[in-house]
N, C-alpha and C positions, 0 to 999 in steps of 0.2 A: 663656555662649556656648561651643558645642562647638569644640574645636581642629580645625584642618585636619589631613590626613594628613601634610603637610610639617611642620607644627609638632609633631606627635606624633613623628615621626622624629628631629627636632632634639632634643626634650626627652629621649626615651630615649637617644639618643647621648650627650648630655651627662651624664645620670644614670649612665652606664656609664663615664664618663671617656674616652670615645673622641673623637678629632679627626675631622674630615670626611675627611681623608686615610686614617686607620685604617679608617673605615667603607667608603671607596672600595675599599681593598685587600681587605677581607673580602667585599665583594660583586662584585669584579671589574669595577668601573667606574672612571671618572676622579673626581677630587675635585670637578671642576666639576659633574659629573652629580649628586653628593650635594647640592651647594650649590643646584642647580636643584630637586631633590626638596623640600629644606627650605623653599624659597620658592614652592612649588607652581607652578613655571614648566615643568615637564618632563612630557611624556607618557609617559615610560618607567618610571614608578614601577609601574604595574601588571604589567609584564613582570618586574619584579625583586622583587615583593612577598615571595616565599618566601625569597629570599637576604638581603633586608633583615631580615625576621622572625628568621631564624636567627642572623644577625650580632648582632642586639640582643637576642636571647634573649626574644622576645615572640611571640605568635601573630598570624598574618595577620589574624584577627578584630580584634585590639587595634589593629593598624596602620590598619585600614579604619575601625573604629568607636569606638575609645577604649580605655578600660582593661578590657575583658571584663566590664564591669559591676561592678568592685571599687571599694569605698569608698577614701578616702584612707588610713584605718588599714590596711585590708587590703593596699593597695600598699606601705605603709611596712614592714609584717611581711615581705612578699615581698622587698623590696629588702635588709632586714636579714638575711633567711634566705640570699639569694644571696651576701651578703658573708662569710657564715661559711665556715670550712673544713669538710671532711666530718665530723668528729667533732662540731663545733658544730651542723651541720645535723641530725645524728642526735639530739642533745640537744633541739633545738627540736621536732623531731617528737615525741619522748617527752613533753615537757612539753605540747604542744598536745593530744595524745592523752589525756593524764591530765585536763587541764583540760575537755576535750569530754565525757569520761566522768563528771566530777564534775557536770556540768549536764544529764546524760541525753542527750547527743547520740549518734547511732550511731557506732560505731567505724569509723574510716577506716583502710583497709588500706594496706600498703607502697606507696610510689611515688605516693600520693595526697595 
């Protein structure tokens, strides 16, 4: 069963170690508004989608429909990448490019 938008917001917030109060501050709403989003009781989610997505560092598409079509392993790699410092991120990208080249995948440019 696919999760609701409220369940996705709550899961991403927890994954990032944010409290409801922190997400409220980041989006300019009250903590109770965040609680209502997460329990699918508020009609104000649609008006705040871009701010929620920005605060959680996910796409609006991911908020609306799920994980952008990413598998569990892909999401795990993305979370680990986001947890790295800048030099670690650069190393992850170098390794991924080398591994993709080794299996004949097209070269992926910077920023992708």
